[in-house]
C-alpha positions in Angstrom: 10.1 -96.1 25.9 6.2 -95.0 25.9 3.7 -96.8 23.8 0.8 -95.1 22.2 -2.8 -96.3 20.3 -4.8 -94.2 18.2 -7.9 -95.8 20.1 -7.5 -94.8 23.4 -6.2 -91.4 23.4 -7.6 -88.2 24.2 -6.7 -85.2 22.1 -3.4 -83.4 23.4 -5.4 -80.2 24.2 -6.5 -81.9 27.1 -3.3 -83.7 28.6 -2.5 -82.3 32.1 0.9 -82.5 33.0 2.0 -83.7 36.7 4.1 -81.7 38.6 5.4 -84.7 40.5 8.9 -86.2 39.5 8.7 -88.7 36.4 11.2 -91.3 34.8 12.6 -90.7 31.6 9.9 -94.0 30.6 7.1 -92.3 31.9 8.1 -88.7 30.5 8.4 -90.9 27.1 4.6 -92.4 27.4 3.5 -89.2 27.9 5.1 -87.5 25.2 4.1 -90.2 23.0 0.0 -90.4 23.7 0.2 -86.5 23.2 1.7 -86.3 20.1 -0.8 -89.0 18.7 -3.8 -87.2 20.4 -2.6 -84.2 18.5 -1.7 -85.6 15.1 -5.3 -86.9 15.5 -6.7 -84.0 16.4 -5.3 -81.9 13.4 -5.1 -84.7 10.8 -8.3 -86.5 11.1 -6.0 -89.7 12.1 -3.4 -90.5 15.2 -0.6 -92.5 14.4 -1.9 -96.3 15.3 1.3 -96.7 17.4 3.9 -94.5 19.0 7.1 -94.6 20.9 8.9 -92.0 22.4 12.8 -92.1 23.8 13.3 -89.0 25.8 17.6 -88.2 27.0 19.6 -85.3 28.5 19.8 -83.4 24.9 16.9 -84.4 23.0 13.1 -86.3 22.9 12.2 -88.7 19.3 9.2 -89.9 18.8 8.8 -93.1 16.9 5.4 -93.1 14.4 3.4 -95.9 12.5 0.3 -96.4 10.7 0.0 -92.1 10.2 -1.2 -91.8 7.0 -5.1 -91.0 6.0 -7.5 -93.0 3.6 -6.6 -90.0 1.2 -2.9 -89.7 1.6 -2.7 -93.9 1.2 -4.8 -93.1 -1.9 -2.4 -90.3 -3.5 0.2 -92.9 -2.5 -1.2 -95.5 -4.1 -1.3 -93.4 -7.6 2.1 -92.4 -7.8 2.2 -89.1 -5.1 4.7 -90.7 -2.4 6.0 -86.7 -3.2 2.3 -85.0 -3.0 1.6 -87.1 0.2 5.3 -86.1 1.9 5.3 -82.6 1.2 1.8 -82.1 2.9 3.1 -83.8 5.8 5.8 -81.4 6.2 3.3 -78.9 5.8 1.3 -79.9 8.4 4.5 -80.9 10.8 5.4 -77.3 10.6 2.1 -76.0 11.5 2.1 -78.4 14.8 5.7 -77.7 16.0 4.5 -75.1 18.0 2.0 -77.2 19.4 4.3 -80.1 19.7 7.1 -78.4 20.8 5.1 -76.6 24.0 3.6 -80.5 24.9 7.5 -81.5 25.1 8.6 -78.6 27.1 5.4 -79.2 29.8 6.2 -82.6 29.9 10.5 -82.2 29.8 10.7 -78.8 31.6 13.0 -77.8 28.9 13.0 -75.7 26.5 12.7 -77.2 22.8 15.2 -75.4 20.8 14.3 -77.0 17.4 11.9 -79.6 16.1 12.8 -82.1 13.2 10.7 -84.6 11.5 10.1 -86.6 8.2 7.8 -89.0 6.8 7.7 -92.6 5.0 5.3 -92.7 2.7 5.8 -97.1 2.1 6.7 -98.1 4.7 4.1 -96.1 6.8 6.4 -94.1 9.3 7.2 -90.7 10.9 9.5 -89.6 13.1 9.4 -86.4 15.3 12.6 -85.1 17.0 13.1 -82.1 19.4 16.2 -80.9 20.4 16.1 -80.0 24.4 18.2 -77.2 25.7 18.0 -75.1 29.1 15.4 -75.3 31.7 12.1 -73.5 31.2 12.1 -70.3 32.7 9.8 -68.5 34.9 8.1 -72.1 36.3 5.4 -72.7 38.1 1.7 -72.6 37.9 -0.7 -75.1 36.7 -0.2 -75.9 32.2 -2.3 -74.0 30.8 -2.4 -71.6 33.1 -2.1 -68.1 33.1 1.7 -67.6 34.4 2.3 -70.4 31.3 0.5 -68.3 28.8 2.7 -65.0 29.5 5.6 -67.6 29.5 5.2 -69.2 26.1 3.5 -67.0 24.1 5.7 -65.9 21.2 5.1 -63.5 18.1 4.5 -65.4 14.5 8.2 -66.1 13.3 9.0 -63.9 10.3 9.4 -64.6 6.7 13.3 -65.9 5.5 14.8 -63.4 4.1 17.8 -64.4 1.6 21.1 -61.4 0.7 23.0 -62.0 -1.7 26.6 -60.3 -2.3 29.3 -61.7 -5.3 32.6 -60.8 -4.8 34.4 -62.2 -8.3 33.9 -65.6 -8.8 32.2 -66.2 -5.3 29.2 -65.5 -3.8 27.9 -64.9 -0.3 24.1 -66.4 0.3 23.0 -65.0 4.0 19.3 -66.5 5.0 18.1 -64.6 7.5 14.9 -66.0 9.8 13.4 -69.5 10.0 14.6 -72.1 7.4 11.8 -74.2 7.1 9.5 -75.7 4.6 8.4 -72.5 4.0 11.4 -70.7 3.4 13.6 -73.4 1.6 12.6 -72.2 -2.1 13.7 -68.2 -0.6 16.9 -69.8 0.1 16.9 -72.3 -3.3 16.6 -69.8 -5.8 19.8 -67.9 -5.4 22.0 -71.2 -4.5 20.7 -73.0 -7.8 21.8 -69.4 -9.4 25.3 -69.7 -8.2 25.4 -72.9 -9.0 24.1 -72.8 -13.0 27.4 -70.0 -13.3 29.4 -72.4 -11.3 30.2 -69.8 -8.9 31.9 -70.9 -5.5 28.9 -70.8 -2.9 29.5 -69.7 1.0 25.9 -70.3 2.6 26.1 -67.9 6.0 23.8 -69.5 8.9 25.0 -66.5 11.2 21.7 -64.4 11.3 19.3 -68.1 11.2 16.9 -68.6 13.9 15.3 -71.8 13.0 16.3 -75.0 11.2 14.1 -78.4 10.2 14.9 -81.3 8.0 13.8 -79.0 4.7 16.2 -76.7 5.1 19.2 -79.7 6.5 17.8 -81.4 3.4 18.4 -78.5 1.1 21.6 -78.1 2.8 22.8 -81.7 2.1 21.6 -81.8 -1.4 23.8 -78.3 -2.2 26.7 -79.7 -0.6 26.3 -82.9 -2.8 26.0 -80.7 -5.9 28.9 -78.5 -5.4 31.5 -81.8 -4.7 30.0 -83.1 -8.4 30.6 -79.9 -9.9 33.6 -79.5 -8.3 32.6 -76.0 -7.3 33.7 -75.1 -3.7 31.0 -74.4 -1.2 31.8 -73.4 2.4 29.0 -72.7 5.2 29.9 -70.4 8.5 28.2 -71.7 11.6 25.0 -70.3 12.8 24.1 -69.8 16.5 24.2 -72.6 18.9 20.6 -73.5 18.7 21.0 -73.9 14.8 24.6 -75.9 14.8 23.1 -78.2 17.5 20.7 -79.5 14.6 24.2 -80.6 12.9 25.3 -81.9 15.7 22.7 -84.1 16.1 22.1 -85.2 13.0 25.9 -86.1 13.0 26.9 -83.4 10.1 29.3 -81.1 12.2 32.2 -82.9 11.2 31.1 -84.2 7.7 29.7 -80.8 6.2 32.5 -78.3 5.3 31.9 -75.4 8.1 34.5 -72.7 8.3 36.4 -73.7 11.7 38.0 -70.7 13.9 41.8 -70.5 14.4 
């Protein structure tokens, strides 16, 4: 694992990645340093300490001492949830740059990035789910080839389709289910629960899922169990379903299973 102190780290954009083979420990150190620099540049203060762990399927970075002075003041005054929401929104904004950093270091595609913040104690975690090797390799980091390979259009807004059949409502989110899209999905879910209807949450057209969306799905399942109403999920694409697998929830949540 790598360790990083925020006082000694350069900003993330200046990080250069060696083309030479590296051990997982070296990659972990480079990722930890890069994420600390990225958070420091964008948030005004970086974590005081960061440790990363690299496996075949994921990269996990644990950070301590992440809050700014203003955020600590808000937390002391009882505005903990406001601090967490702000951190979640900033994490969503940093996701493309953080994912590119991990892809450069590991040479693997980042399928999704999950994360959460604890205010007391002051800890945060970022988890990157890895996929296949990055295509079209070659050229130095930040070079022309990399720019062509990694440039992508802005993510689309989440669209939610709703159709009712008797006492069952089918809800189908399409696009990216992150902090920005949670409210769009929560609205029809709450309406269905208020009517006591069975819910089928169809994830077939979901392109991305982060911790905010995962928490909403968990809350819906727990609420349905309390209410005694049916709740079923249809699996999404491989990169989305892997989020449930990494979280250990694919065998817990009520997914429809094939024959």
